[in-house]
Every structure is written in structure tokens, then in C-alpha cells.
VEXSEMI-109197 format. One record per residue (C-alpha): residue number from 1; x, y, z. Coordinates in steps of 0.5 Angstrom, whole numbers. Example, Ala and Ser with C-alpha at 12.3 -4.5 7.8 and 13.67 -1.06 7.14 Angstrom:
// VEXSEMI-109197
+-----+-------+-------+-------+
:  nr :    xx :    yy :    zz :
+-----+-------+-------+-------+
:   1 :    25 :    -9 :    16 :
:   2 :    27 :    -2 :    14 :
+-----+-------+-------+-------+
This chain:
// VEXSEMI-109197
+-----+-------+-------+-------+
:  nr :    xx :    yy :    zz :
+-----+-------+-------+-------+
:   1 :   -45 :    22 :    63 :
:   2 :   -47 :    23 :    56 :
:   3 :   -42 :    22 :    50 :
:   4 :   -39 :    28 :    47 :
:   5 :   -42 :    30 :    41 :
:   6 :   -37 :    29 :    35 :
:   7 :   -33 :    35 :    33 :
:   8 :   -35 :    38 :    27 :
:   9 :   -31 :    38 :    20 :
:  10 :   -32 :    43 :    15 :
:  11 :   -35 :    42 :     8 :
:  12 :   -28 :    44 :     5 :
:  13 :   -24 :    39 :     9 :
:  14 :   -29 :    34 :     7 :
:  15 :   -28 :    36 :     0 :
:  16 :   -21 :    36 :     0 :
:  17 :   -21 :    29 :     3 :
:  18 :   -25 :    27 :    -3 :
:  19 :   -20 :    30 :    -8 :
:  20 :   -14 :    27 :    -5 :
:  21 :   -18 :    20 :    -4 :
:  22 :   -19 :    21 :   -12 :
:  23 :   -11 :    21 :   -13 :
:  24 :   -10 :    15 :    -8 :
:  25 :   -15 :    11 :   -12 :
:  26 :   -12 :    13 :   -19 :
:  27 :    -5 :    10 :   -16 :
:  28 :    -8 :     4 :   -13 :
:  29 :   -12 :     2 :   -19 :
:  30 :    -6 :     3 :   -24 :
:  31 :    -2 :    -2 :   -20 :
:  32 :    -7 :    -7 :   -20 :
:  33 :    -9 :    -6 :   -27 :
:  34 :    -2 :    -8 :   -30 :
:  35 :    -2 :   -15 :   -28 :
:  36 :    -8 :   -16 :   -32 :
:  37 :    -5 :   -13 :   -38 :
:  38 :     2 :   -17 :   -38 :
:  39 :     0 :   -22 :   -43 :
:  40 :    -3 :   -16 :   -48 :
:  41 :     4 :   -12 :   -47 :
:  42 :     8 :   -18 :   -48 :
:  43 :     5 :   -20 :   -55 :
:  44 :     5 :   -13 :   -57 :
:  45 :    11 :   -10 :   -55 :
:  46 :    15 :   -17 :   -56 :
:  47 :    17 :   -17 :   -49 :
:  48 :    22 :   -23 :   -47 :
:  49 :    21 :   -27 :   -41 :
:  50 :    26 :   -23 :   -38 :
:  51 :    24 :   -16 :   -39 :
:  52 :    17 :   -17 :   -38 :
:  53 :    17 :   -18 :   -30 :
:  54 :    21 :   -11 :   -30 :
:  55 :    14 :    -8 :   -32 :
:  56 :    12 :    -9 :   -25 :
:  57 :    19 :   -10 :   -21 :
:  58 :    22 :    -3 :   -24 :
:  59 :    16 :     0 :   -21 :
:  60 :    16 :    -3 :   -14 :
:  61 :    23 :    -2 :   -13 :
:  62 :    23 :     6 :   -15 :
:  63 :    17 :     7 :   -11 :
:  64 :    19 :     3 :    -4 :
:  65 :    26 :     7 :    -5 :
:  66 :    24 :    14 :    -6 :
:  67 :    18 :    14 :     0 :
:  68 :    22 :    16 :     5 :
:  69 :    25 :    22 :     2 :
:  70 :    18 :    24 :    -1 :
:  71 :    15 :    24 :     6 :
:  72 :    21 :    28 :     9 :
:  73 :    21 :    33 :     3 :
:  74 :    13 :    33 :     4 :
:  75 :    14 :    35 :    11 :
:  76 :    19 :    40 :    10 :
:  77 :    17 :    43 :     3 :
:  78 :    10 :    43 :     3 :
:  79 :     5 :    37 :     3 :
:  80 :     1 :    40 :    -3 :
:  81 :     7 :    42 :    -7 :
:  82 :    10 :    35 :    -7 :
:  83 :     3 :    32 :    -8 :
:  84 :     2 :    36 :   -14 :
:  85 :     9 :    35 :   -17 :
:  86 :     8 :    28 :   -16 :
:  87 :     2 :    28 :   -19 :
:  88 :     4 :    31 :   -25 :
:  89 :    10 :    26 :   -25 :
:  90 :     5 :    20 :   -25 :
:  91 :     1 :    23 :   -31 :
:  92 :     7 :    24 :   -35 :
:  93 :     9 :    17 :   -33 :
:  94 :     3 :    15 :   -35 :
:  95 :     3 :    18 :   -42 :
:  96 :    10 :    15 :   -43 :
:  97 :     7 :     8 :   -41 :
:  98 :     1 :     9 :   -46 :
:  99 :     5 :    11 :   -52 :
: 100 :    11 :     6 :   -51 :
: 101 :    14 :     3 :   -57 :
: 102 :    19 :    -2 :   -54 :
: 103 :    19 :    -6 :   -47 :
: 104 :    25 :    -2 :   -45 :
: 105 :    21 :     5 :   -46 :
: 106 :    15 :     2 :   -42 :
: 107 :    20 :     0 :   -36 :
: 108 :    23 :     7 :   -36 :
: 109 :    16 :    10 :   -36 :
: 110 :    14 :     5 :   -31 :
: 111 :    20 :     8 :   -26 :
: 112 :    17 :    15 :   -28 :
: 113 :    10 :    13 :   -26 :
: 114 :    13 :    10 :   -19 :
: 115 :    17 :    16 :   -18 :
: 116 :    11 :    20 :   -18 :
: 117 :     7 :    15 :   -14 :
: 118 :    12 :    16 :    -9 :
: 119 :    12 :    23 :    -8 :
: 120 :     4 :    23 :    -9 :
: 121 :     2 :    18 :    -4 :
: 122 :     5 :    20 :     3 :
: 123 :     3 :    28 :     1 :
: 124 :    -4 :    26 :     0 :
: 125 :    -6 :    24 :     7 :
: 126 :    -1 :    28 :    10 :
: 127 :    -4 :    35 :     7 :
: 128 :   -11 :    34 :     9 :
: 129 :   -10 :    30 :    16 :
: 130 :    -9 :    37 :    20 :
: 131 :   -16 :    39 :    18 :
: 132 :   -19 :    33 :    22 :
: 133 :   -18 :    33 :    30 :
: 134 :   -15 :    27 :    33 :
: 135 :   -22 :    24 :    35 :
: 136 :   -24 :    24 :    27 :
: 137 :   -18 :    22 :    24 :
: 138 :   -19 :    15 :    24 :
: 139 :   -25 :    16 :    19 :
: 140 :   -21 :    20 :    15 :
: 141 :   -16 :    15 :    14 :
: 142 :   -21 :    10 :    13 :
: 143 :   -24 :    14 :     7 :
: 144 :   -17 :    14 :     4 :
: 145 :   -16 :     7 :     5 :
: 146 :   -23 :     5 :     2 :
: 147 :   -20 :     8 :    -4 :
: 148 :   -14 :     3 :    -4 :
: 149 :   -19 :    -2 :    -3 :
: 150 :   -24 :     0 :    -9 :
: 151 :   -18 :     1 :   -14 :
: 152 :   -16 :    -7 :   -12 :
: 153 :   -23 :    -9 :   -13 :
: 154 :   -24 :    -6 :   -20 :
: 155 :   -17 :    -6 :   -22 :
: 156 :   -17 :   -13 :   -25 :
: 157 :   -24 :   -12 :   -28 :
: 158 :   -23 :    -5 :   -31 :
: 159 :   -17 :    -7 :   -34 :
: 160 :   -20 :   -13 :   -37 :
: 161 :   -25 :    -8 :   -40 :
: 162 :   -21 :    -3 :   -43 :
: 163 :   -16 :    -8 :   -46 :
: 164 :   -22 :   -11 :   -49 :
: 165 :   -25 :    -5 :   -52 :
: 166 :   -19 :    -1 :   -53 :
: 167 :   -12 :    -4 :   -52 :
: 168 :    -7 :    -5 :   -46 :
: 169 :    -5 :     3 :   -47 :
: 170 :   -12 :     5 :   -45 :
: 171 :   -10 :     3 :   -38 :
: 172 :    -5 :     8 :   -37 :
: 173 :    -7 :    14 :   -42 :
: 174 :   -14 :    14 :   -38 :
: 175 :   -10 :    16 :   -32 :
: 176 :    -8 :    23 :   -36 :
: 177 :   -15 :    27 :   -36 :
: 178 :   -17 :    24 :   -29 :
: 179 :   -11 :    26 :   -26 :
: 180 :   -11 :    33 :   -29 :
: 181 :   -18 :    34 :   -26 :
: 182 :   -15 :    32 :   -19 :
: 183 :    -9 :    37 :   -20 :
: 184 :   -14 :    43 :   -21 :
: 185 :   -19 :    41 :   -16 :
: 186 :   -13 :    40 :   -11 :
: 187 :   -10 :    47 :   -12 :
: 188 :   -17 :    50 :   -11 :
: 189 :   -19 :    46 :    -5 :
: 190 :   -13 :    44 :    -1 :
: 191 :    -9 :    49 :     3 :
: 192 :    -1 :    48 :     4 :
: 193 :     2 :    45 :    10 :
: 194 :     9 :    44 :    12 :
: 195 :    13 :    43 :    18 :
: 196 :    14 :    51 :    20 :
: 197 :    21 :    49 :    24 :
: 198 :    25 :    45 :    19 :
: 199 :    31 :    49 :    17 :
: 200 :    37 :    47 :    12 :
: 201 :    37 :    41 :     7 :
: 202 :    36 :    34 :     8 :
: 203 :    42 :    30 :    10 :
: 204 :    46 :    30 :     3 :
: 205 :    50 :    23 :     5 :
: 206 :    44 :    19 :     9 :
: 207 :    39 :    21 :     4 :
: 208 :    43 :    17 :    -2 :
: 209 :    45 :    12 :     2 :
: 210 :    39 :    10 :     5 :
: 211 :    35 :    10 :    -2 :
: 212 :    40 :     6 :    -5 :
: 213 :    40 :     1 :     1 :
: 214 :    32 :     0 :     0 :
: 215 :    33 :    -1 :    -7 :
: 216 :    38 :    -6 :    -6 :
: 217 :    34 :   -10 :    -1 :
: 218 :    28 :    -9 :    -6 :
: 219 :    32 :   -12 :   -12 :
: 220 :    35 :   -18 :    -8 :
: 221 :    27 :   -20 :    -6 :
: 222 :    25 :   -19 :   -14 :
: 223 :    31 :   -23 :   -16 :
: 224 :    29 :   -29 :   -11 :
: 225 :    23 :   -30 :   -15 :
: 226 :    27 :   -33 :   -21 :
: 227 :    33 :   -35 :   -17 :
: 228 :    31 :   -37 :   -10 :
: 229 :    33 :   -35 :    -4 :
: 230 :    39 :   -38 :    -3 :
: 231 :    42 :   -35 :   -10 :
: 232 :    49 :   -32 :    -8 :
: 233 :    47 :   -25 :   -12 :
: 234 :    40 :   -25 :    -8 :
: 235 :    43 :   -26 :    -1 :
: 236 :    49 :   -21 :    -3 :
: 237 :    44 :   -15 :    -5 :
: 238 :    40 :   -16 :     1 :
: 239 :    45 :   -16 :     6 :
: 240 :    48 :   -11 :     2 :
: 241 :    42 :    -7 :     3 :
: 242 :    41 :    -9 :    10 :
: 243 :    48 :    -7 :    12 :
: 244 :    47 :     1 :    11 :
: 245 :    42 :     1 :    16 :
: 246 :    46 :     2 :    22 :
: 247 :    50 :     7 :    18 :
: 248 :    43 :    11 :    16 :
: 249 :    40 :    10 :    24 :
: 250 :    47 :    13 :    26 :
: 251 :    46 :    19 :    21 :
: 252 :    39 :    20 :    23 :
: 253 :    41 :    21 :    30 :
: 254 :    46 :    26 :    29 :
: 255 :    44 :    30 :    23 :
: 256 :    39 :    36 :    24 :
: 257 :    35 :    34 :    17 :
: 258 :    36 :    26 :    17 :
: 259 :    32 :    21 :    12 :
: 260 :    29 :    17 :    17 :
: 261 :    26 :    21 :    23 :
: 262 :    28 :    16 :    29 :
: 263 :    23 :    20 :    34 :
: 264 :    17 :    17 :    31 :
: 265 :    19 :    10 :    34 :
: 266 :    19 :    13 :    41 :
: 267 :    12 :    13 :    41 :
: 268 :     9 :     6 :    43 :
: 269 :     3 :     7 :    38 :
: 270 :     7 :     8 :    32 :
: 271 :    13 :     3 :    33 :
: 272 :     8 :    -3 :    35 :
: 273 :     3 :    -1 :    29 :
: 274 :     9 :    -1 :    24 :
: 275 :    12 :    -8 :    27 :
: 276 :     5 :   -11 :    26 :
: 277 :     4 :    -8 :    20 :
: 278 :    10 :   -11 :    17 :
: 279 :     8 :   -18 :    19 :
: 280 :     1 :   -16 :    16 :
: 281 :     4 :   -14 :     9 :
: 282 :     8 :   -21 :     9 :
: 283 :     1 :   -24 :     7 :
: 284 :    -4 :   -18 :     5 :
: 285 :    -2 :   -18 :    -3 :
: 286 :     1 :   -25 :    -3 :
: 287 :    -6 :   -27 :    -1 :
: 288 :   -10 :   -24 :    -7 :
: 289 :    -4 :   -27 :   -11 :
: 290 :    -6 :   -34 :    -9 :
: 291 :   -13 :   -33 :   -10 :
: 292 :   -11 :   -30 :   -17 :
: 293 :    -7 :   -37 :   -18 :
: 294 :   -13 :   -41 :   -15 :
: 295 :   -18 :   -38 :   -20 :
: 296 :   -13 :   -38 :   -27 :
: 297 :    -8 :   -44 :   -26 :
: 298 :   -12 :   -49 :   -22 :
: 299 :   -19 :   -48 :   -24 :
: 300 :   -18 :   -45 :   -31 :
: 301 :   -22 :   -39 :   -31 :
: 302 :   -21 :   -34 :   -36 :
: 303 :   -17 :   -27 :   -34 :
: 304 :   -24 :   -23 :   -35 :
: 305 :   -28 :   -28 :   -31 :
: 306 :   -22 :   -28 :   -25 :
: 307 :   -22 :   -20 :   -25 :
: 308 :   -30 :   -20 :   -24 :
: 309 :   -29 :   -26 :   -19 :
: 310 :   -24 :   -23 :   -14 :
: 311 :   -28 :   -16 :   -14 :
: 312 :   -33 :   -18 :    -8 :
: 313 :   -27 :   -18 :    -2 :
: 314 :   -24 :   -11 :    -4 :
: 315 :   -31 :    -8 :    -5 :
: 316 :   -33 :   -11 :     2 :
: 317 :   -27 :    -8 :     5 :
: 318 :   -28 :    -1 :     2 :
: 319 :   -35 :    -1 :     4 :
: 320 :   -33 :    -3 :    11 :
: 321 :   -27 :     1 :    12 :
: 322 :   -29 :     8 :    14 :
: 323 :   -35 :     6 :    19 :
: 324 :   -30 :     1 :    22 :
: 325 :   -25 :     8 :    22 :
: 326 :   -30 :    11 :    26 :
: 327 :   -31 :     6 :    31 :
: 328 :   -23 :     6 :    32 :
: 329 :   -24 :    13 :    33 :
: 330 :   -29 :    12 :    39 :
: 331 :   -26 :     5 :    42 :
: 332 :   -19 :     5 :    40 :
: 333 :   -15 :     1 :    35 :
: 334 :   -12 :    -5 :    39 :
: 335 :   -18 :   -10 :    39 :
: 336 :   -21 :    -8 :    32 :
: 337 :   -15 :    -9 :    28 :
: 338 :   -13 :   -15 :    32 :
: 339 :   -19 :   -18 :    31 :
: 340 :   -20 :   -16 :    24 :
: 341 :   -13 :   -19 :    23 :
: 342 :   -16 :   -26 :    25 :
: 343 :   -22 :   -25 :    21 :
: 344 :   -18 :   -24 :    15 :
: 345 :   -14 :   -31 :    17 :
: 346 :   -21 :   -34 :    18 :
: 347 :   -23 :   -33 :    11 :
: 348 :   -16 :   -36 :     8 :
: 349 :   -17 :   -42 :    13 :
: 350 :   -24 :   -43 :    10 :
: 351 :   -21 :   -43 :     3 :
: 352 :   -15 :   -48 :     6 :
: 353 :   -20 :   -52 :     8 :
: 354 :   -25 :   -53 :     2 :
: 355 :   -21 :   -51 :    -4 :
: 356 :   -20 :   -57 :    -9 :
: 357 :   -18 :   -57 :   -16 :
: 358 :   -25 :   -57 :   -18 :
: 359 :   -28 :   -50 :   -19 :
: 360 :   -33 :   -48 :   -13 :
: 361 :   -33 :   -41 :   -13 :
: 362 :   -40 :   -40 :    -9 :
: 363 :   -38 :   -45 :    -3 :
: 364 :   -30 :   -44 :    -3 :
: 365 :   -29 :   -37 :    -5 :
: 366 :   -35 :   -33 :    -3 :
: 367 :   -36 :   -34 :     4 :
: 368 :   -28 :   -33 :     5 :
: 369 :   -29 :   -26 :     1 :
: 370 :   -34 :   -24 :     6 :
: 371 :   -29 :   -25 :    12 :
: 372 :   -23 :   -22 :     8 :
: 373 :   -27 :   -16 :     6 :
: 374 :   -29 :   -15 :    13 :
: 375 :   -22 :   -16 :    16 :
: 376 :   -19 :   -12 :    11 :
: 377 :   -24 :    -7 :    12 :
: 378 :   -22 :    -6 :    19 :
: 379 :   -14 :    -7 :    18 :
: 380 :   -11 :    -4 :    12 :
: 381 :   -13 :     3 :    14 :
: 382 :   -14 :     1 :    21 :
: 383 :    -6 :     0 :    21 :
: 384 :    -5 :     7 :    18 :
: 385 :   -10 :    10 :    23 :
: 386 :    -7 :     7 :    29 :
: 387 :     0 :     9 :    27 :
: 388 :    -2 :    16 :    26 :
: 389 :    -6 :    17 :    32 :
: 390 :    -1 :    20 :    36 :
: 391 :     4 :    23 :    31 :
: 392 :     5 :    30 :    31 :
: 393 :     2 :    35 :    25 :
: 394 :     9 :    36 :    23 :
: 395 :    11 :    29 :    22 :
: 396 :     5 :    27 :    18 :
: 397 :     8 :    25 :    11 :
: 398 :    14 :    22 :    14 :
: 399 :    10 :    18 :    19 :
: 400 :     6 :    16 :    13 :
: 401 :    12 :    15 :     8 :
: 402 :    16 :    10 :    13 :
: 403 :    10 :     6 :    15 :
: 404 :     9 :     5 :     7 :
: 405 :    16 :     4 :     6 :
: 406 :    15 :    -2 :    11 :
: 407 :     9 :    -4 :     8 :
: 408 :    12 :    -4 :     0 :
: 409 :    18 :    -9 :     3 :
: 410 :    13 :   -13 :     6 :
: 411 :     9 :   -14 :     0 :
: 412 :    15 :   -16 :    -4 :
: 413 :    18 :   -21 :     1 :
: 414 :    11 :   -24 :     1 :
: 415 :    10 :   -24 :    -6 :
: 416 :    17 :   -28 :    -7 :
: 417 :    15 :   -33 :    -1 :
: 418 :     9 :   -35 :    -4 :
: 419 :    11 :   -35 :   -11 :
: 420 :    17 :   -40 :    -9 :
: 421 :    12 :   -44 :    -5 :
: 422 :     7 :   -45 :   -11 :
: 423 :    12 :   -46 :   -16 :
: 424 :     8 :   -50 :   -22 :
: 425 :     1 :   -48 :   -19 :
: 426 :     0 :   -55 :   -16 :
: 427 :    -5 :   -56 :   -11 :
: 428 :     0 :   -57 :    -5 :
: 429 :     4 :   -51 :    -7 :
: 430 :    -2 :   -46 :    -7 :
: 431 :    -4 :   -50 :     0 :
: 432 :     3 :   -48 :     3 :
: 433 :     2 :   -41 :     0 :
: 434 :    -5 :   -40 :     4 :
: 435 :    -1 :   -43 :    10 :
: 436 :     4 :   -38 :    10 :
: 437 :    -2 :   -32 :     9 :
: 438 :    -6 :   -35 :    15 :
: 439 :     1 :   -35 :    20 :
: 440 :     2 :   -28 :    18 :
: 441 :    -4 :   -25 :    19 :
: 442 :    -5 :   -29 :    26 :
: 443 :     2 :   -26 :    28 :
: 444 :     0 :   -19 :    26 :
: 445 :    -6 :   -19 :    30 :
: 446 :    -2 :   -22 :    36 :
: 447 :     3 :   -17 :    36 :
: 448 :    -2 :   -11 :    36 :
: 449 :    -6 :   -14 :    41 :
: 450 :     0 :   -15 :    46 :
: 451 :     4 :    -9 :    44 :
: 452 :    -1 :    -3 :    42 :
: 453 :    -4 :     1 :    48 :
: 454 :   -12 :     0 :    50 :
: 455 :   -17 :     6 :    49 :
: 456 :   -18 :    11 :    44 :
: 457 :   -12 :    16 :    42 :
: 458 :   -17 :    22 :    44 :
: 459 :   -18 :    19 :    51 :
: 460 :   -10 :    17 :    52 :
: 461 :    -9 :    25 :    50 :
: 462 :   -14 :    27 :    55 :
: 463 :   -12 :    22 :    61 :
: 464 :    -4 :    25 :    59 :
: 465 :    -7 :    32 :    60 :
: 466 :   -10 :    31 :    67 :
+-----+-------+-------+-------+
């Protein structure tokens, strides 16, 4: 029996996807660029060693804390409206960052940026997914995910070039004209969508408690990078954040408009994908962090050369993401994502077995970059597509935001763990960090293989309808 022809997607839908992908690219690019700019920021603004980490930490805490609220707001009040408001707030934050005259004003501006990014990102994907049928959803998410990979690929090199020819302020100010173009295009090319059945305000008790809980956990994790995991303040903050979880779940089960949509976890694809993606997130950013350590601290490579040297892996991921997303639409996510995790682990295993204190970019890094690039291309958007495969249209933004909250917490824990393991940037410390990364990728793939249903989402839907 011949395979059914793929469902046609309108030109307007593709254009809308390009617009939201451009916005996602700007946000991810900005995040990856800032790391390169920190030394220049410290010199220009005379930031202390205590202040400088908050340029990144303040952003991460605000972003993770507000994602759940942003997702629920987008589904209930309108995805395009939430996206536009988030984009303008992100651009305002970028402008304030670019003109900041002290470390404190820069940190505050970064929090404004993060607040905009938190509302922008879940809404960006959710407002175009309704225009793509279930059988083509993986392609759309793959293209959107490729923007993140491209942002990560070019962020360090773009940042290094802007700092060299302009200043660190350029990495923020360049967002403003580009973002305004995206905002105008979104208004004309993207239709407004929302949950038409939503009524009443969000839970006025559960929302602030939940946001505070995530913020406490993130703050505790951030503090652990300097004070260690056994520090009493670190443990107190994390335990205080975790302590509110039962209350938030209890409120969410009873309130008609809760912060956390518990019905998402009733579906096996979403719950398994979220658990596996959290394990994946423990390794994802930590792996790139260790590669940067290896280049700069162990091999003595300059920031500019490190930026360009790390580009091949994310670039390969960007190229393969959409194609592998299309394969997942046809074949299912279970094996593609699981194998992708193990291919990524194999890339880091190659580094583990071959790297020394002597620089050898071609032999050590390039083969691993190919494996990691292909593996990430199969997984970073693949996990989001797998999670969203059977989510209802009215829950798109909430589902994406919940998944990204787990992702951000995983990123923070992973960075903290490898920072502790690699303290002093010694060979042994970096080696132990790579062991952590490999183990997390392997576990993530195993969880996905064991727990995720087989077959494509469209096939499962058709089977259930019979």
C-alpha cells in the first residue's frame, strides 16, 4: 500500500514559522554571546568578582522562574499578544544593557531581558504549531530548534567579532533593530490563537508561590557554584524551593486556572519525554561548558579562536535538526531520540579517551563535533517534538513552558556539577566532568527507549480512532 502523501502546509504557515524562528534565534544568540563578553564587561564597568556572575545568573533565575506563568498566560490570553509583549520587553532589556553604566544597572537590565525572553519563547512555538498538522509537527519544531543550535553555534564567534570591532555593548544593541523587524512581521504574518475555553484569572495564590519556589531552587543552584553543595545556605534555598512543590501540585489539582497544568502529565509521551529531557539537560550545556574549558584553560586557546573552534558541532546540529524532525514524524521519536542521546554520548566519549593537556583540535575535537552535532540534531528539538506530539492545541504554550522549566533547572544543575568537578581546570577535573556528561546522556536515552511509546504520533492517533 503506497504511503500517504504528506499534508500540505500553506505559504503563510511557513512564513510565520520563519518569523518566530528568527525571534528564538535572537534570544539564544544573546545568551551564548554574553559568556564571551564577560571579561570586557568586567574591565569596562569595573565589576567585582561577586557582581560579574550575576550578569548570567540573574538572567537564568528570572527566566526559569517565569516560564510557567508565561506559558499559562500565552494559552489563556493569546499567543501572539504574549509573544509580542515578551519581544518588546526583551528589546527594552537589550537597550538598557547596551547603555548600562554600572554592574548593578546591567544586572537589572538582564533581568528585564530574561522576563521578556520567558514570555517570548513558549509563545513563539505555540502560536505557529496550530498551523501544522500532527504529521508535520516534528518538521516545524525541528526548524524552530535549529534556530537554537545556530544561535549556540554562532554566538561565541559573533560576540567575539562585535567586541573586537565595536564593544561589548554591541552584542545587546544589535538586538534592537533586528527585533523590531521581527515584531512588525509577526503582527502581519502570525494569527492570534488562544484557549477559547479559558475563563477567570490565574490562581492568585499558586502562581506567586510556584514562581518563588522555582526562583529559590535556581538561586540555591547558582550559589552552589561558589559555595559548594554542602553549604547550609545552598541546601536551605533548594529545600525551601522544593518544599512548595506539594502545595503547588495540590493547588493545581483544585484550581480552575492553575499555574501548573497537571493534565499534561497524564499522557505518557509528555511525561516520559519530560523526565528524559531533564536528564538530557543535566549534560547538554555542561558539555559545551567543558569544551570551552578544555580549549581555553587546558589548551590555552584565545576567546576568539575558541568561539570559531566550537562552531562545527552546533552548526551540524542546526543542519540536521529539521531533517531528523521529519523522520521522527514518519517513524516515531522513540528510537531517533534515544539513539541521538547515545551518539552524543559517543562524541563526548571520544574526547574523554583522546584529550590531553596538549592541543590537538583535528584529532580530539573535530570527530567528536560530528557525533555531537548529529546527536544534538536528533535530540534537542526531537525531545520537544516528542513531548508535544499528543498535546492538545489549547495547551501548546503551557506544555512548552513546563518542559523548558525542567530544561532550565537541569542546565543550572549540570553547570554547577561540572564547575565543581572541574574546579581549577585541571586535566583530572575536566575528565570527571566529561564522565558526568556521558552518563547523563546515556541515562536520558535509556529512559526514552524504555518509556516512550513506539510508532509515530499520527499512527498512534489513527490507531486510537479505530
